[in-house]
C-alpha positions in Angstrom: -2.8 16.7 -27.3 -1.1 20.1 -28.3 -1.2 22.8 -29.7 -4.7 25.2 -30.8 -7.2 22.5 -30.0 -5.9 21.9 -26.7 -5.9 25.5 -25.8 -9.4 26.0 -26.5 -10.4 23.3 -24.2 -8.3 24.7 -21.8 -10.0 28.5 -22.1 -13.0 26.6 -21.8 -12.1 25.3 -18.9 -10.9 28.4 -17.5 -14.2 30.0 -18.8 -16.3 27.3 -16.4 -14.1 28.5 -13.7 -14.2 32.0 -14.1 -17.6 32.8 -14.5 -19.4 29.5 -14.5 -19.9 29.2 -18.2 -22.3 27.1 -19.3 -21.9 27.3 -23.0 -18.5 26.2 -22.3 -19.3 23.2 -20.5 -21.8 22.4 -22.8 -18.9 22.3 -25.6 -16.2 20.4 -23.2 -18.8 18.0 -22.0 -20.2 17.3 -25.6 -16.1 16.4 -26.5 -15.4 14.7 -23.0 -18.4 13.0 -22.2 -18.6 10.4 -24.6 -14.7 9.8 -24.4 -14.9 9.2 -20.9 -17.4 7.1 -20.8 -15.5 4.7 -23.5 -12.4 4.8 -21.1 -14.7 4.1 -18.1 -16.1 1.0 -20.1 -12.5 -0.4 -21.7 -11.3 -0.3 -18.1 -14.6 -2.6 -17.2 -17.2 -1.1 -16.1 -20.6 -2.4 -17.8 -22.1 0.9 -20.0 -24.8 1.9 -17.4 -22.5 2.3 -14.8 -19.7 3.9 -17.3 -22.6 6.3 -18.2 -23.3 6.9 -14.4 -19.6 7.7 -13.4 -18.9 10.1 -16.6 -21.5 11.8 -15.5 -19.8 12.1 -12.4 -17.0 13.0 -14.0 -18.2 15.6 -15.4 -19.6 17.2 -12.5 -16.3 16.6 -11.2 -15.1 18.4 -13.9 -17.4 21.6 -13.4 -16.8 22.1 -9.7 -13.5 21.8 -9.8 -12.8 23.8 -12.9 -10.4 26.6 -10.9 -8.0 23.6 -9.6 -7.0 23.2 -13.8 -3.6 24.3 -14.4 -3.0 24.4 -18.2 0.9 24.6 -17.1 0.6 21.2 -15.4 -1.7 19.2 -17.1 -3.6 19.3 -20.4 -7.4 19.3 -20.2 -7.4 15.7 -21.8 -5.2 14.6 -19.1 -6.7 16.6 -16.0 -10.1 14.9 -17.1 -9.2 12.1 -17.8 -7.4 11.9 -13.9 -10.6 12.6 -12.2 -12.3 9.5 -14.5 -9.4 7.3 -13.2 -9.6 8.4 -9.4 -13.7 8.4 -9.7 -13.3 4.8 -11.2 -10.7 3.3 -8.2 -13.3 5.2 -5.6 -16.0 2.7 -7.0 -14.1 0.2 -7.3 -13.0 0.5 -3.1 -16.8 0.8 -2.4 -17.9 -2.3 -4.7 -15.0 -4.2 -2.7 -15.8 -3.1 1.0 -19.9 -3.5 0.4 -19.0 -6.9 -1.4 -17.7 -8.7 2.4 -19.8 -11.8 3.2 -20.3 -12.1 7.0 -20.1 -15.7 6.7 -16.7 -16.0 5.2 -14.6 -17.9 8.3 -11.8 -14.9 7.6 -14.3 -12.6 9.4 -15.1 -14.4 12.2 -12.9 -14.3 15.4 -9.8 -16.6 15.3 -9.6 -19.9 16.8 -8.9 -20.8 19.9 -5.4 -22.4 19.9 -4.8 -26.6 20.9 -3.6 -27.1 24.5 -1.0 -29.2 23.1 0.1 -26.4 21.0 0.8 -24.0 24.0 2.9 -27.3 25.7 4.8 -27.3 22.6 5.5 -23.7 22.9 6.5 -23.7 26.7 8.6 -26.5 25.9 10.2 -25.0 23.2 11.0 -21.8 24.9 12.5 -23.8 27.7 15.1 -25.4 25.7 15.9 -22.0 24.0 16.8 -20.5 27.5 18.4 -23.2 28.2 20.4 -23.5 25.2 21.1 -19.4 25.4 22.5 -20.5 29.3 25.0 -22.4 27.8 27.0 -20.4 25.2 30.0 -18.2 26.4 28.7 -15.0 27.7 30.2 -12.6 24.8 28.3 -14.5 22.1 24.9 -14.9 24.8 25.5 -11.2 25.0 25.7 -10.3 21.3 22.7 -13.0 20.8 20.5 -11.3 22.9 21.4 -7.4 21.7 20.8 -9.1 18.0 17.2 -10.4 18.8 15.7 -8.9 21.5 16.9 -5.3 21.4 17.0 -5.4 17.7 20.3 -4.3 17.2 22.2 -4.5 13.9 25.6 -5.8 14.0 27.1 -2.4 13.0 25.3 -1.3 16.3 26.1 -4.4 18.6 29.9 -4.2 17.3 29.8 0.1 18.1 28.2 -1.1 21.8 31.1 -4.2 22.4 33.4 -1.7 20.9 34.8 -4.7 18.8 35.3 -4.9 15.2 32.6 -6.0 12.9 34.0 -9.3 11.4 34.6 -10.3 15.0 30.6 -9.7 15.7 29.4 -11.4 13.0 31.6 -14.4 13.6 30.7 -14.9 17.5 26.8 -14.5 16.4 27.7 -16.8 13.6 29.4 -19.2 16.7 26.4 -18.8 19.1 24.1 -19.8 16.3 26.1 -23.4 14.8 26.1 -24.0 18.8 22.3 -23.1 19.0 21.2 -24.6 16.3 23.1 -27.9 17.2 21.5 -28.3 21.1 18.3 -27.2 19.6 18.0 -29.8 16.6 19.4 -32.5 19.8 16.6 -31.7 21.8 14.0 -32.8 19.2 
């Protein structure tokens, strides 16, 4: 809303901020209170909760009137932003309050099966052996890429190679590793 009515509401908020003008607040409340409640109801709040939250919003309008700046937003935008933020806060409070202590996801993590640890160890040994079989320049690049988390460009810079050379050596190394590890299955 722009124009004279918008200016009137901006003046009301400014009077609330400057003098704590209760009559200005009553006029603002009379206009925006029902609109905020309707907005909150459309956001899924039951009527009683929408009423309570709209009251909180209007109290926030009273308390935060000094932070209103008519150059940045209209009064309606400012008030509905407060309402939206209060609704989000309510949703977050309800969401965290609704945790079920019997939920298995909240319990301790299950211990791994003994054979899973053995499989992991065996797989690590196979990967180490496959890496050891690579030519030294490919092995160094694989280590730089995966153990040091370097990008292809960083590897090229470190070894003084062209980017295409790094990529082809890594591709050859991966092909060799894949072949060796698939044969070990």
